[in-house]
C-alpha positions in Angstrom: 1.5 -9.6 -21.6 -0.3 -6.8 -23.4 -3.3 -4.9 -22.2 -6.1 -3.3 -24.2 -8.2 -0.3 -23.2 -10.9 1.4 -25.2 -13.5 4.1 -24.6 -16.5 5.5 -26.5 -18.2 8.5 -24.9 -21.2 10.6 -25.9 -19.0 13.7 -26.1 -15.3 14.5 -26.2 -13.8 13.8 -22.8 -10.5 14.2 -21.1 -9.1 10.8 -20.2 -6.0 10.5 -18.0 -4.5 7.1 -17.4 -1.4 5.8 -15.7 0.2 2.8 -14.1 1.0 3.2 -10.4 3.4 1.7 -8.0 3.3 3.1 -4.5 3.0 6.9 -4.9 4.9 7.1 -8.2 2.6 7.2 -11.3 3.2 5.0 -14.3 5.9 2.8 -12.9 3.9 -0.5 -12.8 3.1 -0.2 -16.5 6.8 0.3 -17.3 7.8 -2.7 -15.2 5.2 -5.2 -16.5 5.0 -4.0 -20.1 8.4 -2.6 -21.0 8.2 -2.8 -24.8 6.1 0.2 -25.7 2.9 2.1 -25.2 0.6 4.0 -27.5 -2.6 6.0 -27.7 -5.0 6.3 -30.7 -7.8 8.8 -30.8 -9.5 11.4 -33.0 -9.3 15.1 -33.3 -11.6 17.0 -35.8 -12.6 13.5 -37.0 -9.0 12.7 -38.0 -7.1 9.7 -36.6 -4.1 10.5 -34.4 -1.7 7.9 -33.0 1.2 8.5 -30.7 3.4 5.7 -29.6 6.9 5.0 -28.2 8.9 1.7 -28.1 9.9 2.4 -24.5 8.4 1.8 -21.1 6.4 4.6 -19.7 8.8 5.1 -16.8 11.4 6.2 -19.4 9.0 8.4 -21.4 9.0 12.1 -21.1 5.9 12.3 -23.3 3.5 9.9 -21.5 2.3 12.3 -18.9 1.6 15.1 -21.3 -0.1 13.0 -24.0 -2.3 11.2 -21.5 -3.2 14.4 -19.7 -4.2 16.6 -22.7 -6.1 14.2 -25.0 -9.8 15.0 -25.6 -11.7 12.5 -27.7 -15.0 10.6 -27.8 -13.3 7.4 -29.1 -9.9 6.3 -27.7 -7.8 3.1 -27.8 -4.7 2.5 -25.8 -2.3 -0.4 -25.6 0.8 -1.4 -23.6 3.1 -3.9 -25.1 5.1 -6.9 -24.0 6.4 -8.2 -27.3 6.0 -11.7 -28.7 7.0 -11.0 -32.3 9.1 -8.1 -33.6 11.8 -6.0 -32.1 11.3 -3.3 -29.6 10.9 -0.3 -31.9 8.2 2.2 -32.9 7.1 0.4 -36.1 6.2 -2.6 -33.9 4.4 -0.6 -31.3 0.6 -0.5 -31.1 -1.8 1.0 -32.0 -1.5 0.8 -35.8 -3.4 3.0 -38.2 -4.3 3.3 -41.8 -6.4 6.2 -43.0 -9.0 6.7 -40.2 -8.7 3.1 -38.9 -6.9 2.5 -35.6 -6.2 -1.0 -34.3 -4.6 -2.7 -31.3 -4.2 -6.4 -30.7 -3.4 -8.7 -27.7 -2.1 -12.2 -28.5 0.2 -14.2 -30.7 -0.6 -15.4 -34.3 1.7 -18.1 -35.6 0.8 -17.9 -39.3 1.8 -14.3 -40.0 3.7 -15.2 -43.2 0.7 -17.2 -44.5 -1.6 -14.2 -43.9 0.9 -11.9 -45.5 0.9 -14.1 -48.7 -2.9 -13.3 -49.0 -2.4 -9.6 -48.9 -2.6 -7.4 -51.9 0.6 -5.5 -52.7 -0.9 -2.2 -51.7 -1.3 -3.5 -48.2 2.0 -5.3 -48.1 3.6 -1.9 -49.0 1.9 -0.3 -45.9 3.6 -2.7 -43.5 6.4 -1.0 -41.6 7.3 -3.5 -38.9 7.7 -7.2 -38.3 4.7 -8.1 -36.0 1.9 -10.5 -36.6 -0.4 -7.8 -35.2 0.3 -5.3 -38.0 -0.1 -8.0 -40.7 -3.4 -9.0 -39.0 -4.5 -5.4 -39.1 -4.0 -5.1 -42.9 -5.6 -8.5 -43.4 -8.7 -7.1 -41.6 -8.7 -3.9 -43.7 -8.3 -5.8 -46.9 -11.4 -8.0 -46.1 -13.4 -5.0 -44.8 -12.8 -3.1 -48.0 -13.8 -6.1 -50.1 -16.8 -7.4 -48.1 -17.9 -4.7 -45.7 -17.0 -4.4 -42.0 -18.8 -7.3 -40.3 -18.6 -9.8 -43.1 -15.0 -8.8 -43.7 -14.0 -9.3 -40.1 -15.7 -12.7 -40.1 -13.9 -13.8 -43.3 -10.5 -12.6 -42.0 -11.0 -14.4 -38.7 -12.2 -17.6 -40.4 -9.1 -17.8 -42.6 -6.9 -17.6 -39.5 -9.0 -20.1 -37.6 -8.8 -22.6 -40.5 -5.0 -22.4 -40.7 -3.7 -21.7 -37.2 -1.0 -23.8 -35.4 -0.6 -24.6 -31.8 1.0 -21.3 -30.7 -1.7 -18.9 -31.8 -3.1 -17.6 -28.5 -5.6 -14.9 -29.1 -7.0 -12.6 -31.8 -8.4 -10.1 -29.2 -8.5 -6.6 -30.8 -9.9 -3.1 -30.6 -10.6 -1.6 -34.0 -12.2 1.8 -34.8 -12.9 4.0 -37.7 -13.9 6.9 -35.6 -17.6 6.1 -36.0 -17.8 2.8 -34.1 -15.6 0.7 -31.9 -15.3 -3.0 -32.9 -14.2 -5.3 -30.0 -13.2 -8.9 -30.7 -12.7 -11.6 -28.1 -11.3 -14.7 -29.7 -8.9 -16.7 -27.6 -7.7 -20.2 -28.5 -5.6 -20.9 -25.4 -5.5 -19.6 -21.8 -8.9 -18.1 -22.3 -9.2 -16.9 -18.7 -6.2 -14.6 -19.3 -7.3 -13.4 -22.7 -10.5 -11.9 -21.3 -12.3 -8.7 -22.2 -14.9 -6.8 -20.2 -17.1 -3.8 -20.8 -18.7 -1.3 -18.5 -21.6 1.0 -19.2 -20.6 4.1 -17.2 -23.0 6.8 -16.2 -21.5 9.2 -13.7 -24.9 10.3 -12.6 -25.5 6.8 -11.3 -22.1 6.3 -9.7 -19.9 8.1 -7.3 -16.8 6.6 -8.8 -14.7 8.8 -11.2 -11.4 6.9 -11.0 -10.9 3.3 -12.2 -8.0 1.2 -11.0 -6.9 -2.1 -12.6 -5.7 -4.5 -9.9 -3.7 -6.6 -12.3 -1.8 -3.8 -14.0 -2.4 -0.9 -11.6 -3.8 1.1 -14.4 -5.6 4.3 -13.3 -8.2 5.8 -15.5 -9.4 9.2 -14.4 -12.1 10.9 -16.4 -13.1 14.5 -16.0 -16.6 14.4 -14.7 -19.1 16.2 -16.8 -22.8 16.5 -16.0 -24.0 14.7 -19.0 -21.0 12.4 -19.7 -21.7 8.8 -20.4 -19.3 6.2 -21.8 -18.7 2.5 -22.6 -15.3 1.4 -21.3 -13.5 -1.8 -22.6 -10.7 -3.4 -20.8 -8.8 -6.7 -20.6 -9.8 -7.1 -17.0 -12.2 -5.7 -14.5 -11.0 -2.3 -13.3 -13.2 -1.9 -10.2 -15.1 -4.3 -8.0 -18.0 -2.0 -7.3 -19.4 -1.7 -10.8 -21.1 -4.1 -13.2 -18.3 -5.1 -15.6 -19.8 -7.5 -18.2 -17.6 -10.2 -19.6 -17.5 -10.5 -23.3 -18.0 -14.1 -24.3 -15.3 -15.9 -26.2 -15.8 -15.9 -30.0 -17.8 -12.7 -29.8 -17.6 -9.4 -31.6 -19.2 -6.4 -30.0 -19.8 -3.1 -31.8 -20.2 0.2 -29.8 -21.6 3.1 -31.8 -21.5 6.8 -31.0 -25.0 6.6 -29.4 -23.4 4.1 -27.0 -25.6 1.3 -28.3 -23.9 -2.2 -28.2 -24.5 -4.9 -30.7 -23.2 -8.5 -30.1 -22.2 -10.7 -33.1 -21.3 -14.3 -32.7 -18.4 -15.7 -34.7 
């Protein structure tokens, strides 16, 4: 089981997140998703990714990294592996240039996809996961056709060739300007959900967000004019208006926090 989390804010914000069991921070994340964790964000418009192939309960870096990150766009991922060994090269997020990417699901045709890649993208692959190959397949199509058309073409090729064990193509993808969120599940669609929340602290008394399924706590420093769009694999609070993303849908969140829906 992997979990996806993304945020786009109208200014750089300090986002602190953890997994909690009883009074001990981060333990639930380490128990349920022991194969790695990572954070991708932007500093001075440059993509930065930090990740470790260990559970957060064994990480000496998790507290510090989560506590001190400031960014207006952020992606995080916790990993339970389906393909690839437990090592840094197989841990999400992945990045290339200013693109950052995280995926939740299993793709059973990674070798077929890899055969379609140009050598320059094959040479960029560092691990063994379907997710990393999927990332460079998206980048190749985006470079050739543009972002939206490229994503559609990449997805259609997989759709046309998948076998029975491909579960989901759910992803978060950003270039630092916009966040692209895909929900595309083929099996167990209730599990491979995605939701978004339009968050305005001026209209809410809630400044902490707790995921019931994974005990993920998102605490955001409250600023007078802070607004954000939060994306998560499941609803993180009961009190707020979490909007489900329909299956076979791409949503785009820009820096003005405007949301565009694209059917696939």
